[in-house]
C-alpha positions in Angstrom: 7.4 -15.4 1.0 7.6 -16.6 -2.4 9.2 -19.7 -3.8 12.5 -19.5 -4.6 13.4 -18.8 -8.9 15.8 -21.0 -10.5 18.1 -18.3 -9.9 17.0 -18.2 -6.2 17.7 -21.9 -6.0 20.9 -21.8 -7.8 22.3 -19.1 -5.5 21.3 -21.2 -2.6 23.6 -24.0 -3.4 26.6 -21.9 -4.2 26.5 -19.8 -1.2 26.0 -23.4 0.8 29.2 -24.5 -0.1 31.0 -21.3 0.1 30.4 -21.0 3.9 30.1 -24.9 4.5 26.1 -24.5 5.8 22.8 -26.4 4.5 20.8 -25.5 1.5 18.1 -24.9 4.1 19.8 -22.6 6.7 20.9 -20.9 3.4 17.2 -20.4 2.5 16.3 -19.0 5.9 18.8 -16.7 6.1 18.1 -15.3 2.4 14.4 -15.2 3.3 15.4 -13.0 6.6 17.5 -10.9 4.9 15.0 -9.9 2.4 12.2 -9.3 4.9 14.9 -7.0 6.3 15.1 -4.6 2.9 18.6 -6.4 2.2 20.3 -4.2 5.2 19.0 -6.5 8.6 18.2 -9.7 9.3 16.1 -11.7 12.6 16.7 -15.1 12.3 16.4 -18.4 14.3 17.8 -21.7 12.8 20.3 -24.5 15.0 23.1 -23.9 12.5 23.1 -20.6 13.3 23.2 -21.0 17.2 19.5 -20.4 17.3 17.7 -16.7 17.5 20.0 -13.7 16.4 20.2 -10.5 14.8 22.5 -9.1 11.8 22.7 -5.3 10.3 24.5 -4.7 7.5 27.8 -2.4 8.3 29.4 -4.8 11.2 26.5 -5.7 14.0 26.2 -9.3 14.7 24.7 -11.0 17.7 24.3 -14.6 18.2 22.7 -16.4 21.0 26.5 -17.6 21.6 27.9 -14.2 22.4 31.7 -15.1 23.0 31.5 -17.4 19.3 33.3 -14.9 17.3 33.2 -17.6 14.7 29.9 -18.3 14.1 29.4 -14.3 14.5 32.0 -14.4 11.2 29.9 -16.8 9.5 26.8 -15.5 9.9 28.1 -11.7 8.8 29.9 -12.7 5.6 27.0 -15.1 4.4 24.2 -12.2 5.3 26.6 -9.7 3.5 26.6 -12.0 0.8 22.8 -12.2 0.3 22.5 -8.6 0.7 24.6 -8.0 -2.1 22.9 -10.5 -4.2 19.6 -9.5 -3.5 20.7 -6.2 -4.4 21.6 -7.5 -7.9 18.7 -9.4 -8.5 16.0 -6.2 -7.2 14.0 -5.7 -10.2 12.1 -3.1 -8.6 13.2 -0.7 -5.8 12.4 -1.3 -1.9 9.8 1.6 -0.6 9.2 3.0 2.7 6.3 2.3 5.5 2.9 3.1 5.3 0.8 3.7 8.8 -2.4 1.8 8.9 -4.3 2.1 12.4 -7.9 1.5 13.8 -9.8 3.1 16.5 -11.0 -0.4 17.6 -7.6 -2.1 19.7 -9.2 -5.6 18.5 -8.5 -4.7 14.9 -5.9 -6.4 12.9 -3.3 -3.9 11.0 0.0 -4.2 9.2 2.5 -1.9 7.5 5.1 -2.6 5.2 8.4 -2.7 6.0 9.9 -1.9 2.7 10.0 -5.7 0.6 6.2 -6.2 0.5 5.2 -5.6 -3.1 8.7 -5.2 -4.7 10.3 -7.7 -7.3 13.4 -9.5 -6.8 14.2 -12.2 -9.9 15.5 -14.4 -7.0 11.9 -15.4 -5.7 8.8 -16.4 -7.7 6.1 -13.8 -7.7 3.3 -14.2 -5.1 -0.4 -13.5 -6.7 -1.2 -13.3 -2.6 1.1 -10.5 -1.8 1.3 -8.9 -5.5 -2.6 -8.4 -5.7 -3.3 -5.4 -7.6 -3.1 -4.8 -11.0 0.5 -5.1 -12.4 0.4 -2.5 -14.9 0.2 -0.1 -11.7 3.5 -0.8 -11.2 5.5 -1.1 -8.0 3.3 0.8 -5.1 5.0 3.3 -2.9 3.1 1.9 0.1 1.0 -0.7 1.4 -0.9 -1.8 4.3 -3.8 -4.1 5.6 -6.9 -3.2 8.2 -8.9 -6.5 9.0 -9.6 -7.9 5.9 -9.2 -4.6 3.8 -5.6 -4.5 1.8 -4.2 -1.3 0.4 -1.8 -0.2 -1.8 -0.9 3.4 -3.4 0.9 3.8 -6.1 1.6 8.1 -6.1 3.0 8.6 -9.5 0.1 7.0 -11.3 -2.1 8.7 -8.8 -4.2 5.0 -8.1 -5.0 4.1 -4.7 -5.9 -0.5 -4.9 -8.2 -1.6 -2.6 -9.1 -5.8 -1.6 -11.9 -6.2 -0.1 -14.2 -8.9 0.0 -12.7 -10.7 -3.1 -12.6 -7.9 -5.2 -10.0 -5.5 -6.2 -11.2 -1.7 -7.0 -8.6 0.7 -8.3 -9.4 4.5 -7.1 -8.1 8.0 -8.9 -6.5 9.6 -6.1 -6.3 12.8 -8.0 -4.3 15.4 -6.3 -4.1 13.4 -2.8 -1.0 12.5 -1.5 -1.8 9.8 0.9 0.0 8.8 4.3 -2.1 6.7 5.9 -5.8 4.8 6.3 -8.2 4.7 9.5 -11.1 2.4 10.2 -13.7 3.4 12.1 -14.7 1.4 14.4 -18.1 -0.9 14.3 -19.9 -2.3 12.1 -20.4 0.1 8.8 -17.8 2.0 9.9 -16.0 4.4 7.4 -12.5 4.1 5.8 -10.5 7.5 5.9 -7.3 8.3 4.5 -4.9 11.0 5.3 -3.4 13.4 2.3 -2.4 17.4 2.6 -6.2 18.0 2.6 -6.7 16.8 5.7 -8.9 13.5 6.1 -11.3 12.2 3.2 -13.2 9.6 3.3 -12.6 6.8 0.4 -16.0 6.9 -0.8 -15.4 10.4 -2.5 -12.8 8.8 -4.9 -14.3 7.9 -8.1 -13.4 4.5 -9.2 -11.5 3.5 -12.2 -11.3 -0.4 -12.0 -12.9 -2.9 -10.8 -11.1 -6.3 -11.0 -9.2 -5.7 -14.0 -12.0 -3.7 -15.7 -12.2 -0.1 -16.4 -15.0 1.6 -15.2 -16.5 4.2 -17.2 -18.5 7.5 -15.9 -21.9 5.8 -16.2 -21.1 2.4 -14.3 -21.8 2.1 -10.7 -20.7 -0.9 -8.1 -23.5 -3.6 -8.1 -25.4 -4.0 -4.6 -24.3 -8.0 -4.9 -21.8 -10.3 -2.8 -19.3 -9.3 -5.1 -19.9 -5.9 -4.2 -17.9 -4.0 -1.0 -19.3 -3.6 2.1 -21.4 -0.3 2.5 -18.6 1.5 4.5 -16.2 1.4 1.5 -18.4 1.3 -1.6 -16.6 3.1 -3.9 -17.6 6.5 -6.0 -17.5 5.9 -9.8 -17.2 9.2 -12.5 -16.2 11.0 -9.3 -19.3 10.4 -7.3 -19.9 8.8 -3.9 -22.0 5.8 -2.8 -23.9 8.2 -0.3 -24.2 11.1 -2.1 -22.1 12.8 -4.8 -22.1 16.9 -5.3 -23.9 17.2 -8.8 -21.5 19.0 -11.3 -24.9 20.9 -12.5 -25.2 24.4 -10.4 -28.8 24.2 -10.3 -28.8 20.6 -8.6 -28.1 20.8 -4.8 -29.0 18.7 -2.3 -28.3 20.9 0.3 -28.0 24.8 1.2 -24.3 26.2 0.8 -21.9 26.2 3.5 -21.4 28.7 5.9 -18.7 28.1 8.4 -14.9 28.4 6.8 -14.0 24.4 7.1 -17.2 23.6 4.8 -16.3 26.3 2.5 -12.7 25.2 2.0 -13.9 21.4 2.0 -16.6 22.4 -0.9 -13.7 24.6 -2.7 -11.6 21.3 -2.5 -14.4 19.2 -4.0 -14.7 22.0 -7.0 -11.1 21.8 -7.7 -11.6 17.8 -8.2 -14.5 18.2 -10.0 -13.1 20.8 -12.7 -9.7 18.9 -12.6 -11.7 15.6 -14.2 -13.6 18.1 -16.6 -16.9 17.9 -14.7 -16.8 21.7 -14.7 -15.9 24.3 -17.0 -13.9 26.9 -16.4 -16.7 29.5 -16.4 -18.7 27.4 -13.9 -15.7 26.6 -11.5 -14.7 30.4 -11.3 -18.4 31.5 -10.9 -18.6 28.7 -7.9 -15.3 29.3 -6.8 -16.2 33.3 -6.7 -19.1 32.8 -4.6 -17.5 30.5 -1.9 -14.7 32.8 -1.5 -17.1 35.8 -0.9 -18.4 33.7 2.0 -14.7 33.3 3.9 
């Protein structure tokens, strides 16, 4: 959690005097309500009787079950904090984001909504808001092992932090719903969208560490580059193998199974959207593939 801003510090003093609790206790509850998106809190502080829970709308639980005066104090303080958080929220909260792994020992996390949202009661935390700020507020964030994700649906961008670098991908027409990291060394990173499961390396990279990358640039194979399993694509090409825009440059025979044909059609659409295929080339390849179904 970021440090309190001057406005946050002033609010803590005001609430401390209003509710008769210490500034430290108010700060504890302020952070708890912020972590609960302004609508709920899980807290543990001696001035509130130890551990307890609060939910906007009347549900308040404290360790001393029959201490109604304490319940009223907690509810009153949390309600005031909730209102103040709403008044100082400069970017909206967002929903949860699933991140999972096939390896049971892998570390994973997803936002409850507050991570990445900006509230003027707190100083911005660069560790939490690690993506390029001109992308705005992410619709969803997540982390898995040493890799962090932030998805910006309206901007069609996906930011990935790994190995000390921040890569920004063009997500095209994908509507991303979650990530998965395959188990084992060198396991690939995939994400799910309305098109199914897609390898992260198939997305083009548009920015690295705040610097725009053109179609002729490729990630360096140095220690600063992402590990092989997340080596990004640049200019529409993946780190392993790219589908060439030129119809005469093919590395494998055309697919004959339905799944392979549909996958190739989706890739062709992406190349056409990014201008690598002309309308005539796209229609010719599309007709050829459809004839194989």
